[in-house]
Backbone and ligand atoms as CSV (ligand in chain L), in Angstrom:
chain,resi,resn,atom,element,x,y,z
A,1,MET,N,N,3.028,47.660,134.936
A,1,MET,CA,C,1.784,46.890,134.753
A,1,MET,C,C,1.571,46.532,133.300
A,2,SER,N,N,1.785,47.574,132.383
A,2,SER,CA,C,1.497,47.297,130.985
A,2,SER,C,C,2.539,46.286,130.445
A,3,GLY,N,N,3.793,46.349,130.992
A,3,GLY,CA,C,4.795,45.370,130.568
A,3,GLY,C,C,4.328,43.955,130.889
A,4,PHE,N,N,3.687,43.819,132.060
A,4,PHE,CA,C,3.159,42.519,132.448
A,4,PHE,C,C,2.120,42.021,131.463
A,5,TYR,N,N,1.221,42.912,131.047
A,5,TYR,CA,C,0.176,42.524,130.082
A,5,TYR,C,C,0.762,42.162,128.707
A,6,ILE,N,N,1.785,42.978,128.300
A,6,ILE,CA,C,2.445,42.680,126.985
A,6,ILE,C,C,3.100,41.279,127.083
A,7,ALA,N,N,3.765,41.047,128.217
A,7,ALA,CA,C,4.408,39.763,128.391
A,7,ALA,C,C,3.423,38.595,128.357
A,8,MET,N,N,2.309,38.792,129.056
A,8,MET,CA,C,1.260,37.724,129.086
A,8,MET,C,C,0.700,37.481,127.681
A,9,ASN,N,N,0.519,38.610,126.943
A,9,ASN,CA,C,-0.006,38.512,125.598
A,9,ASN,C,C,0.936,37.719,124.698
A,10,LEU,N,N,2.217,38.087,124.775
A,10,LEU,CA,C,3.222,37.407,123.925
A,10,LEU,C,C,3.315,35.941,124.327
A,11,PHE,N,N,3.246,35.705,125.655
A,11,PHE,CA,C,3.333,34.307,126.120
A,11,PHE,C,C,2.143,33.525,125.521
A,12,GLY,N,N,0.971,34.117,125.575
A,12,GLY,CA,C,-0.250,33.433,125.053
A,12,GLY,C,C,-0.067,33.167,123.541
A,13,LEU,N,N,0.424,34.180,122.825
A,13,LEU,CA,C,0.615,34.065,121.352
A,13,LEU,C,C,1.708,33.001,121.054
A,14,ASP,N,N,2.749,33.001,121.899
A,14,ASP,CA,C,3.845,32.056,121.668
A,14,ASP,C,C,3.311,30.645,121.759
A,15,VAL,N,N,2.463,30.427,122.767
A,15,VAL,CA,C,1.920,29.070,122.967
A,15,VAL,C,C,0.983,28.730,121.815
A,16,LEU,N,N,0.094,29.705,121.461
A,16,LEU,CA,C,-0.867,29.463,120.370
A,16,LEU,C,C,-0.100,29.160,119.074
A,17,SER,N,N,0.940,29.946,118.796
A,17,SER,CA,C,1.675,29.753,117.568
A,17,SER,C,C,2.336,28.370,117.508
A,18,ARG,N,N,2.874,27.949,118.630
A,18,ARG,CA,C,3.492,26.618,118.703
A,18,ARG,C,C,2.454,25.512,118.473
A,19,ILE,N,N,1.290,25.669,119.107
A,19,ILE,CA,C,0.229,24.643,118.987
A,19,ILE,C,C,-0.198,24.579,117.484
A,20,VAL,N,N,-0.409,25.762,116.873
A,20,VAL,CA,C,-0.847,25.815,115.492
A,20,VAL,C,C,0.196,25.148,114.598
A,21,HIS,N,N,1.500,25.517,114.844
A,21,HIS,CA,C,2.586,25.010,114.019
A,21,HIS,C,C,2.698,23.486,114.100
A,22,VAL,N,N,2.765,22.969,115.338
A,22,VAL,CA,C,2.917,21.511,115.500
A,22,VAL,C,C,1.652,20.785,115.079
A,23,GLY,N,N,0.461,21.402,115.384
A,23,GLY,CA,C,-0.791,20.758,114.975
A,23,GLY,C,C,-0.882,20.637,113.451
A,24,THR,N,N,-0.465,21.692,112.738
A,24,THR,CA,C,-0.467,21.657,111.253
A,24,THR,C,C,0.477,20.578,110.775
A,25,ALA,N,N,1.679,20.446,111.382
A,25,ALA,CA,C,2.662,19.445,110.961
A,25,ALA,C,C,2.057,18.017,111.172
A,26,ILE,N,N,1.446,17.794,112.327
A,26,ILE,CA,C,0.860,16.478,112.599
A,26,ILE,C,C,-0.210,16.148,111.523
A,27,THR,N,N,-1.081,17.128,111.253
A,27,THR,CA,C,-2.195,16.901,110.321
A,27,THR,C,C,-1.669,16.606,108.911
A,28,LEU,N,N,-0.771,17.470,108.397
A,28,LEU,CA,C,-0.351,17.315,107.012
A,28,LEU,C,C,0.658,16.176,106.811
A,29,VAL,N,N,1.609,16.058,107.713
A,29,VAL,CA,C,2.597,14.956,107.574
A,29,VAL,C,C,1.868,13.622,107.811
A,30,GLY,N,N,1.003,13.571,108.844
A,30,GLY,CA,C,0.266,12.329,109.105
A,30,GLY,C,C,-0.614,11.921,107.931
A,31,GLY,N,N,-1.301,12.919,107.321
A,31,GLY,CA,C,-2.150,12.641,106.172
A,31,GLY,C,C,-1.320,12.106,104.983
A,32,SER,N,N,-0.151,12.705,104.792
A,32,SER,CA,C,0.668,12.248,103.683
A,32,SER,C,C,1.216,10.835,103.897
A,33,LEU,N,N,1.597,10.531,105.144
A,33,LEU,CA,C,2.036,9.164,105.496
A,33,LEU,C,C,0.928,8.176,105.269
A,34,PHE,N,N,-0.295,8.488,105.698
A,34,PHE,CA,C,-1.446,7.588,105.477
A,34,PHE,C,C,-1.608,7.335,103.992
A,35,MET,N,N,-1.500,8.383,103.159
A,35,MET,CA,C,-1.688,8.185,101.729
A,35,MET,C,C,-0.629,7.250,101.148
A,36,ALA,N,N,0.649,7.480,101.587
A,36,ALA,CA,C,1.735,6.668,101.045
A,36,ALA,C,C,1.632,5.219,101.515
A,37,ILE,N,N,1.261,5.033,102.777
A,37,ILE,CA,C,1.269,3.660,103.345
A,37,ILE,C,C,0.025,2.849,102.949
A,38,ALA,N,N,-1.160,3.536,103.004
A,38,ALA,CA,C,-2.367,2.754,102.865
A,38,ALA,C,C,-3.244,3.114,101.649
A,39,LEU,N,N,-3.392,4.442,101.403
A,39,LEU,CA,C,-4.348,4.832,100.373
A,39,LEU,C,C,-3.896,4.525,98.945
A,40,VAL,N,N,-2.680,4.983,98.615
A,40,VAL,CA,C,-2.193,4.778,97.237
A,40,VAL,C,C,-2.083,3.283,96.882
A,41,PRO,N,N,-1.486,2.436,97.770
A,41,PRO,CA,C,-1.409,0.999,97.425
A,41,PRO,C,C,-2.789,0.379,97.284
A,42,SER,N,N,-3.794,0.893,98.041
A,42,SER,CA,C,-5.125,0.293,97.996
A,42,SER,C,C,-5.913,0.652,96.731
A,43,LEU,N,N,-5.402,1.619,95.955
A,43,LEU,CA,C,-6.087,1.979,94.715
A,43,LEU,C,C,-6.153,0.777,93.726
A,44,GLU,N,N,-5.190,-0.130,93.897
A,44,GLU,CA,C,-5.126,-1.325,93.077
A,44,GLU,C,C,-6.415,-2.123,93.044
A,45,VAL,N,N,-7.194,-2.115,94.154
A,45,VAL,CA,C,-8.365,-2.955,94.247
A,45,VAL,C,C,-9.548,-2.332,93.485
A,46,LEU,N,N,-9.406,-1.092,93.006
A,46,LEU,CA,C,-10.498,-0.460,92.295
A,46,LEU,C,C,-10.353,-0.578,90.780
A,47,GLN,N,N,-11.481,-0.639,90.060
A,47,GLN,CA,C,-11.462,-0.598,88.628
A,47,GLN,C,C,-11.026,0.808,88.193
A,48,SER,N,N,-10.476,0.940,86.975
A,48,SER,CA,C,-9.861,2.223,86.608
A,48,SER,C,C,-10.857,3.355,86.618
A,49,GLU,N,N,-12.157,3.091,86.292
A,49,GLU,CA,C,-13.125,4.176,86.259
A,49,GLU,C,C,-13.428,4.691,87.704
A,50,GLN,N,N,-13.630,3.681,88.598
A,50,GLN,CA,C,-13.888,4.003,89.999
A,50,GLN,C,C,-12.682,4.716,90.595
A,51,ARG,N,N,-11.508,4.233,90.196
A,51,ARG,CA,C,-10.256,4.775,90.714
A,51,ARG,C,C,-10.146,6.260,90.452
A,52,SER,N,N,-10.426,6.655,89.203
A,52,SER,CA,C,-10.214,8.085,88.884
A,52,SER,C,C,-11.260,8.945,89.594
A,53,ALA,N,N,-12.496,8.443,89.784
A,53,ALA,CA,C,-13.499,9.250,90.552
A,53,ALA,C,C,-13.071,9.353,92.010
A,54,PHE,N,N,-12.547,8.272,92.534
A,54,PHE,CA,C,-12.108,8.238,93.971
A,54,PHE,C,C,-10.941,9.208,94.163
A,55,VAL,N,N,-9.927,9.135,93.262
A,55,VAL,CA,C,-8.746,9.975,93.379
A,55,VAL,C,C,-9.156,11.451,93.265
A,56,THR,N,N,-10.060,11.779,92.332
A,56,THR,CA,C,-10.506,13.192,92.195
A,56,THR,C,C,-11.188,13.664,93.474
A,57,SER,N,N,-12.005,12.807,94.074
A,57,SER,CA,C,-12.689,13.210,95.309
A,57,SER,C,C,-11.647,13.416,96.446
A,58,VAL,N,N,-10.722,12.476,96.585
A,58,VAL,CA,C,-9.731,12.627,97.645
A,58,VAL,C,C,-8.953,13.919,97.457
A,59,ARG,N,N,-8.536,14.182,96.205
A,59,ARG,CA,C,-7.733,15.373,95.898
A,59,ARG,C,C,-8.501,16.664,96.226
A,60,ASN,N,N,-9.790,16.693,95.843
A,60,ASN,CA,C,-10.554,17.920,96.070
A,60,ASN,C,C,-10.768,18.190,97.565
A,61,LEU,N,N,-10.931,17.114,98.364
A,61,LEU,CA,C,-11.134,17.311,99.790
A,61,LEU,C,C,-9.789,17.665,100.479
A,62,TRP,N,N,-8.736,17.001,100.115
A,62,TRP,CA,C,-7.428,17.196,100.746
A,62,TRP,C,C,-6.821,18.558,100.408
A,63,LYS,N,N,-7.168,19.055,99.175
A,63,LYS,CA,C,-6.636,20.347,98.697
A,63,LYS,C,C,-6.871,21.481,99.712
A,64,ARG,N,N,-8.045,21.535,100.293
A,64,ARG,CA,C,-8.366,22.609,101.300
A,64,ARG,C,C,-7.426,22.556,102.467
A,65,TYR,N,N,-7.099,21.337,102.907
A,65,TYR,CA,C,-6.206,21.208,104.071
A,65,TYR,C,C,-4.793,21.594,103.694
A,66,VAL,N,N,-4.399,21.273,102.451
A,66,VAL,CA,C,-3.021,21.649,102.024
A,66,VAL,C,C,-2.918,23.175,101.954
A,67,HIS,N,N,-3.894,23.829,101.384
A,67,HIS,CA,C,-3.823,25.278,101.241
A,67,HIS,C,C,-3.894,25.975,102.607
A,68,ALA,N,N,-4.834,25.534,103.435
A,68,ALA,CA,C,-4.942,26.137,104.788
A,68,ALA,C,C,-3.683,25.869,105.589
A,69,GLY,N,N,-3.167,24.615,105.447
A,69,GLY,CA,C,-1.970,24.232,106.186
A,69,GLY,C,C,-0.767,25.085,105.839
A,70,ILE,N,N,-0.593,25.341,104.515
A,70,ILE,CA,C,0.570,26.153,104.076
A,70,ILE,C,C,0.436,27.555,104.701
A,71,ALA,N,N,-0.758,28.116,104.671
A,71,ALA,CA,C,-0.994,29.456,105.242
A,71,ALA,C,C,-0.667,29.435,106.744
A,72,LEU,N,N,-1.144,28.407,107.451
A,72,LEU,CA,C,-0.902,28.350,108.910
A,72,LEU,C,C,0.589,28.131,109.213
A,73,PHE,N,N,1.297,27.304,108.432
A,73,PHE,CA,C,2.715,27.102,108.594
A,73,PHE,C,C,3.449,28.418,108.427
A,74,LEU,N,N,3.076,29.202,107.385
A,74,LEU,CA,C,3.795,30.429,107.105
A,74,LEU,C,C,3.521,31.463,108.248
A,75,LEU,N,N,2.263,31.593,108.676
A,75,LEU,CA,C,1.916,32.536,109.759
A,75,LEU,C,C,2.650,32.180,111.061
A,76,SER,N,N,2.458,30.928,111.497
A,76,SER,CA,C,3.074,30.527,112.775
A,76,SER,C,C,4.584,30.419,112.652
A,77,GLY,N,N,5.082,29.985,111.480
A,77,GLY,CA,C,6.528,29.840,111.286
A,77,GLY,C,C,7.233,31.204,111.361
A,78,PHE,N,N,6.680,32.207,110.623
A,78,PHE,CA,C,7.370,33.542,110.640
A,78,PHE,C,C,7.181,34.201,112.038
A,79,TYR,N,N,6.076,33.946,112.695
A,79,TYR,CA,C,5.910,34.452,114.059
A,79,TYR,C,C,6.982,33.832,114.955
A,80,ASN,N,N,7.137,32.522,114.897
A,80,ASN,CA,C,8.176,31.813,115.689
A,80,ASN,C,C,9.550,32.418,115.386
A,81,TYR,N,N,9.781,32.654,114.087
A,81,TYR,CA,C,11.060,33.153,113.645
A,81,TYR,C,C,11.385,34.521,114.242
A,82,PHE,N,N,10.401,35.452,114.149
A,82,PHE,CA,C,10.651,36.773,114.634
A,82,PHE,C,C,10.807,36.778,116.172
A,83,ARG,N,N,10.173,35.851,116.862
A,83,ARG,CA,C,10.322,35.726,118.296
A,83,ARG,C,C,11.684,35.074,118.615
A,84,ALA,N,N,12.225,34.242,117.683
A,84,ALA,CA,C,13.476,33.495,117.966
A,84,ALA,C,C,14.709,34.395,117.680
A,85,ILE,N,N,14.600,35.329,116.726
A,85,ILE,CA,C,15.787,36.119,116.309
A,85,ILE,C,C,16.548,36.722,117.496
A,86,PRO,N,N,15.862,37.471,118.396
A,86,PRO,CA,C,16.667,38.103,119.486
A,86,PRO,C,C,17.388,37.097,120.374
A,87,LYS,N,N,16.873,35.879,120.451
A,87,LYS,CA,C,17.534,34.881,121.351
A,87,LYS,C,C,18.727,34.236,120.666
A,88,HIS,N,N,18.876,34.472,119.328
A,88,HIS,CA,C,19.927,33.732,118.608
A,88,HIS,C,C,20.846,34.688,117.836
A,89,GLU,N,N,21.059,35.898,118.359
A,89,GLU,CA,C,21.936,36.828,117.651
A,89,GLU,C,C,23.333,36.251,117.588
A,90,GLY,N,N,23.964,36.248,116.378
A,90,GLY,CA,C,25.334,35.779,116.221
A,90,GLY,C,C,25.471,34.246,116.271
A,91,ASP,N,N,24.330,33.575,116.323
A,91,ASP,CA,C,24.370,32.083,116.392
A,91,ASP,C,C,24.238,31.536,114.942
A,92,GLY,N,N,25.423,31.390,114.312
A,92,GLY,CA,C,25.497,31.028,112.895
A,92,GLY,C,C,24.827,29.696,112.625
A,93,LEU,N,N,25.068,28.686,113.489
A,93,LEU,CA,C,24.499,27.362,113.234
A,93,LEU,C,C,22.956,27.429,113.250
A,94,TYR,N,N,22.428,28.166,114.229
A,94,TYR,CA,C,20.945,28.300,114.300
A,94,TYR,C,C,20.378,28.830,112.974
A,95,HIS,N,N,20.980,29.946,112.481
A,95,HIS,CA,C,20.414,30.554,111.279
A,95,HIS,C,C,20.634,29.688,110.058
A,96,ALA,N,N,21.775,28.985,109.997
A,96,ALA,CA,C,22.056,28.102,108.840
A,96,ALA,C,C,21.022,26.959,108.819
A,97,LEU,N,N,20.811,26.383,109.978
A,97,LEU,CA,C,19.870,25.219,110.015
A,97,LEU,C,C,18.419,25.683,109.783
A,98,LEU,N,N,18.061,26.840,110.389
A,98,LEU,CA,C,16.667,27.291,110.194
A,98,LEU,C,C,16.457,27.722,108.737
A,99,GLY,N,N,17.497,28.348,108.098
A,99,GLY,CA,C,17.377,28.708,106.680
A,99,GLY,C,C,17.200,27.467,105.820
A,100,THR,N,N,17.986,26.442,106.131
A,100,THR,CA,C,17.845,25.196,105.361
A,100,THR,C,C,16.454,24.577,105.548
A,101,LYS,N,N,16.001,24.595,106.789
A,101,LYS,CA,C,14.665,24.068,107.088
A,101,LYS,C,C,13.580,24.840,106.279
A,102,MET,N,N,13.696,26.159,106.275
A,102,MET,CA,C,12.701,26.966,105.506
A,102,MET,C,C,12.716,26.620,104.028
A,103,LEU,N,N,13.946,26.465,103.472
A,103,LEU,CA,C,14.034,26.134,102.038
A,103,LEU,C,C,13.385,24.786,101.791
A,104,LEU,N,N,13.684,23.812,102.641
A,104,LEU,CA,C,13.075,22.490,102.470
A,104,LEU,C,C,11.564,22.590,102.575
A,105,ALA,N,N,11.064,23.441,103.521
A,105,ALA,CA,C,9.622,23.581,103.702
A,105,ALA,C,C,9.006,24.164,102.402
A,106,PHE,N,N,9.710,25.113,101.742
A,106,PHE,CA,C,9.170,25.719,100.543
A,106,PHE,C,C,9.151,24.694,99.395
A,107,VAL,N,N,10.138,23.766,99.377
A,107,VAL,CA,C,10.069,22.672,98.380
A,107,VAL,C,C,8.844,21.802,98.606
A,108,ILE,N,N,8.607,21.460,99.880
A,108,ILE,CA,C,7.416,20.612,100.205
A,108,ILE,C,C,6.143,21.370,99.818
A,109,PHE,N,N,6.097,22.681,100.119
A,109,PHE,CA,C,4.880,23.447,99.788
A,109,PHE,C,C,4.615,23.388,98.268
A,110,PHE,N,N,5.718,23.513,97.493
A,110,PHE,CA,C,5.582,23.479,96.050
A,110,PHE,C,C,5.046,22.064,95.623
A,111,LEU,N,N,5.688,20.985,96.113
A,111,LEU,CA,C,5.271,19.662,95.715
A,111,LEU,C,C,3.815,19.373,96.134
A,112,ALA,N,N,3.456,19.764,97.347
A,112,ALA,CA,C,2.099,19.513,97.826
A,112,ALA,C,C,1.072,20.309,96.971
A,113,SER,N,N,1.443,21.525,96.588
A,113,SER,CA,C,0.535,22.369,95.808
A,113,SER,C,C,0.298,21.771,94.398
A,114,VAL,N,N,1.382,21.278,93.777
A,114,VAL,CA,C,1.159,20.783,92.411
A,114,VAL,C,C,0.422,19.420,92.504
A,115,MET,N,N,0.595,18.646,93.565
A,115,MET,CA,C,-0.092,17.367,93.664
A,115,MET,C,C,-1.606,17.566,93.839
A,116,VAL,N,N,-2.049,18.640,94.432
A,116,VAL,CA,C,-3.495,18.859,94.560
A,116,VAL,C,C,-3.977,19.897,93.468
A,117,GLY,N,N,-3.061,20.338,92.616
A,117,GLY,CA,C,-3.410,21.379,91.629
A,117,GLY,C,C,-3.897,20.826,90.313
A,118,ARG,N,N,-3.983,21.696,89.334
A,118,ARG,CA,C,-4.535,21.254,88.035
A,118,ARG,C,C,-3.575,21.427,86.877
A,119,SER,N,N,-2.375,21.946,87.146
A,119,SER,CA,C,-1.454,22.224,86.063
A,119,SER,C,C,-1.151,20.938,85.262
A,120,ALA,N,N,-1.304,21.014,83.960
A,120,ALA,CA,C,-1.123,19.844,83.071
A,120,ALA,C,C,0.324,19.388,83.097
A,121,ARG,N,N,1.245,20.337,83.379
A,121,ARG,CA,C,2.676,20.028,83.347
A,121,ARG,C,C,3.013,18.930,84.411
A,122,PHE,N,N,2.193,18.875,85.521
A,122,PHE,CA,C,2.529,17.911,86.584
A,122,PHE,C,C,1.571,16.725,86.619
A,123,GLU,N,N,0.824,16.557,85.508
A,123,GLU,CA,C,-0.181,15.471,85.494
A,123,GLU,C,C,0.493,14.096,85.674
A,124,ALA,N,N,1.724,13.914,85.116
A,124,ALA,CA,C,2.392,12.628,85.233
A,124,ALA,C,C,2.703,12.335,86.708
A,125,TRP,N,N,3.061,13.338,87.473
A,125,TRP,CA,C,3.301,13.136,88.949
A,125,TRP,C,C,2.017,12.753,89.611
A,126,ARG,N,N,0.898,13.353,89.243
A,126,ARG,CA,C,-0.379,13.028,89.908
A,126,ARG,C,C,-0.822,11.634,89.540
A,127,GLN,N,N,-0.498,11.189,88.318
A,127,GLN,CA,C,-0.887,9.829,87.898
A,127,GLN,C,C,-0.149,8.763,88.667
A,128,ASP,N,N,1.102,9.074,89.060
A,128,ASP,CA,C,1.896,8.099,89.790
A,128,ASP,C,C,2.526,8.772,91.033
A,129,PRO,N,N,1.691,8.966,92.105
A,129,PRO,CA,C,2.101,9.863,93.174
A,129,PRO,C,C,3.105,9.255,94.177
A,130,SER,N,N,3.355,7.970,94.123
A,130,SER,CA,C,4.177,7.317,95.192
A,130,SER,C,C,5.509,7.966,95.405
A,131,LYS,N,N,6.206,8.249,94.245
A,131,LYS,CA,C,7.589,8.765,94.319
A,131,LYS,C,C,7.604,10.156,94.975
A,132,VAL,N,N,6.689,11.026,94.502
A,132,VAL,CA,C,6.603,12.401,95.025
A,132,VAL,C,C,6.256,12.376,96.532
A,133,LEU,N,N,5.283,11.488,96.878
A,133,LEU,CA,C,4.896,11.361,98.283
A,133,LEU,C,C,6.084,10.954,99.146
A,134,ARG,N,N,6.867,9.983,98.619
A,134,ARG,CA,C,8.050,9.510,99.378
A,134,ARG,C,C,9.041,10.669,99.596
A,135,VAL,N,N,9.299,11.454,98.510
A,135,VAL,CA,C,10.218,12.592,98.656
A,135,VAL,C,C,9.705,13.573,99.721
A,136,MET,N,N,8.385,13.864,99.669
A,136,MET,CA,C,7.795,14.799,100.607
A,136,MET,C,C,7.937,14.306,102.052
A,137,ILE,N,N,7.760,13.006,102.263
A,137,ILE,CA,C,7.847,12.432,103.612
A,137,ILE,C,C,9.274,12.474,104.140
A,138,ILE,N,N,10.234,12.160,103.248
A,138,ILE,CA,C,11.645,12.230,103.692
A,138,ILE,C,C,12.030,13.692,104.044
A,139,LEU,N,N,11.619,14.623,103.221
A,139,LEU,CA,C,11.916,16.016,103.490
A,139,LEU,C,C,11.245,16.481,104.814
A,140,ALA,N,N,9.984,16.024,105.028
A,140,ALA,CA,C,9.265,16.404,106.246
A,140,ALA,C,C,9.991,15.834,107.454
A,141,ALA,N,N,10.487,14.579,107.354
A,141,ALA,CA,C,11.198,13.964,108.485
A,141,ALA,C,C,12.454,14.774,108.793
A,142,LEU,N,N,13.170,15.190,107.738
A,142,LEU,CA,C,14.361,16.024,107.950
A,142,LEU,C,C,14.015,17.328,108.645
A,143,ILE,N,N,12.928,17.971,108.186
A,143,ILE,CA,C,12.479,19.233,108.783
A,143,ILE,C,C,12.131,19.079,110.254
A,144,VAL,N,N,11.395,17.996,110.578
A,144,VAL,CA,C,11.011,17.764,111.974
A,144,VAL,C,C,12.271,17.498,112.815
A,145,ALA,N,N,13.262,16.759,112.275
A,145,ALA,CA,C,14.504,16.490,113.017
A,145,ALA,C,C,15.242,17.783,113.272
A,146,VAL,N,N,15.399,18.653,112.207
A,146,VAL,CA,C,16.140,19.906,112.352
A,146,VAL,C,C,15.438,20.792,113.343
A,147,SER,N,N,14.094,20.928,113.238
A,147,SER,CA,C,13.348,21.804,114.135
A,147,SER,C,C,13.438,21.334,115.572
A,148,GLY,N,N,13.311,20.012,115.800
A,148,GLY,CA,C,13.423,19.485,117.157
A,148,GLY,C,C,14.805,19.759,117.750
A,149,PHE,N,N,15.843,19.600,116.907
A,149,PHE,CA,C,17.210,19.892,117.358
A,149,PHE,C,C,17.371,21.339,117.753
A,150,LEU,N,N,16.839,22.252,116.885
A,150,LEU,CA,C,16.939,23.690,117.156
A,150,LEU,C,C,16.245,24.055,118.475
A,151,LYS,N,N,15.124,23.419,118.696
A,151,LYS,CA,C,14.372,23.748,119.910
A,151,LYS,C,C,15.116,23.305,121.155
A,152,ILE,N,N,15.697,22.099,121.101
A,152,ILE,CA,C,16.321,21.488,122.286
A,152,ILE,C,C,17.713,22.064,122.570
A,153,ARG,N,N,18.478,22.419,121.491
A,153,ARG,CA,C,19.838,22.881,121.770
A,153,ARG,C,C,19.890,24.267,122.452
A,154,GLY,N,N,18.732,24.998,122.287
A,154,GLY,CA,C,18.655,26.306,123.001
A,154,GLY,C,C,19.367,27.416,122.297
L,1,LIG,C1,C,6.718,21.390,106.191
L,1,LIG,C2,C,6.702,22.472,106.923
L,1,LIG,C3,C,7.098,22.551,108.406
L,1,LIG,C4,C,7.167,21.575,109.362
L,1,LIG,C5,C,6.823,20.081,109.221
L,1,LIG,C6,C,7.609,22.245,110.574
L,1,LIG,C7,C,7.816,21.599,111.810
L,1,LIG,C8,C,8.274,22.199,112.963
L,1,LIG,C9,C,8.420,21.545,114.258
L,1,LIG,C10,C,8.059,20.092,114.541
L,1,LIG,C11,C,8.922,22.462,115.109
L,1,LIG,C12,C,9.282,22.254,116.592
L,1,LIG,C13,C,8.183,22.808,117.467
L,1,LIG,C14,C,8.448,22.575,118.953
L,1,LIG,O1,O,9.267,21.735,119.291
L,1,LIG,O2,O,7.805,23.268,119.733
L,1,LIG,C15,C,9.113,23.721,114.373
L,1,LIG,C16,C,9.634,24.878,114.902
L,1,LIG,C17,C,9.839,26.030,114.211
L,1,LIG,N1,N,9.475,26.288,112.873
L,1,LIG,FE1,FE,8.654,24.945,111.624
L,1,LIG,N2,N,7.847,23.587,110.328
L,1,LIG,C18,C,7.555,23.805,108.990
L,1,LIG,C19,C,7.604,25.008,108.332
L,1,LIG,C20,C,8.126,26.179,108.818
L,1,LIG,C21,C,8.276,27.435,108.122
L,1,LIG,C22,C,7.793,27.668,106.666
L,1,LIG,C23,C,8.860,28.326,108.985
L,1,LIG,C24,C,9.248,29.759,108.749
L,1,LIG,C25,C,8.760,30.555,107.879
L,1,LIG,C26,C,9.103,27.642,110.220
L,1,LIG,C27,C,9.715,28.175,111.341
L,1,LIG,C28,C,9.896,27.542,112.531
L,1,LIG,C29,C,10.561,28.163,113.729
L,1,LIG,C30,C,11.183,29.548,113.741
L,1,LIG,C31,C,10.535,27.206,114.741
L,1,LIG,C32,C,11.132,27.369,116.169
L,1,LIG,C33,C,12.556,26.827,116.224
L,1,LIG,C34,C,13.098,27.000,117.641
L,1,LIG,O3,O,12.577,26.359,118.570
L,1,LIG,O4,O,14.032,27.813,117.771
L,1,LIG,N3,N,8.628,26.338,110.103
L,1,LIG,N4,N,8.696,23.517,113.072
């Protein structure tokens, strides 16, 4: 009986973790795409004074989502990982691809953090965000492709 409850609990957590993981990806990757496609190019229509107030406001609001999103990715990602290990013992390709995906995710976390941060060292990136946004979106597309492949190949 207790095995049944443990199984139900893990099943519930597995589903919750998947929903949190994919929901976070949709929110953060979607938000970054919107910024690259529509928001950054539209800054052109603002005067430079309005532009800097607008960009500061966007950054301060988006920052909370970036920080919460990184925390949720790490929590749900490591949970998924520990649940996946027993199913993939000795599966070299799985671990190689998942390791690469995690490294790419940490690069994105770094880029996203400095873009909403205050470090003077990265001010030039914040002044001209298009290139960094493009790199983040390409890396995110790679991560989604690798993750989807890992899920489907079993
Ligand atoms: C930019 C950050 C990330 C994105 C966009 C992302 C995206 C995804 C997506 C789309 C899936 C497939 C979910 C499904 O089909 O149900 C997935 C699965 C997974 N993710 Fe992530 N993820 C990110 C970060 C992480 C991190 C940091 C970890 C580990 C610490 C992680 C570990 C996993 C694991 C273990 C799976 C399950 C793979 C399998 O089905 O065997 N992810 N991720």
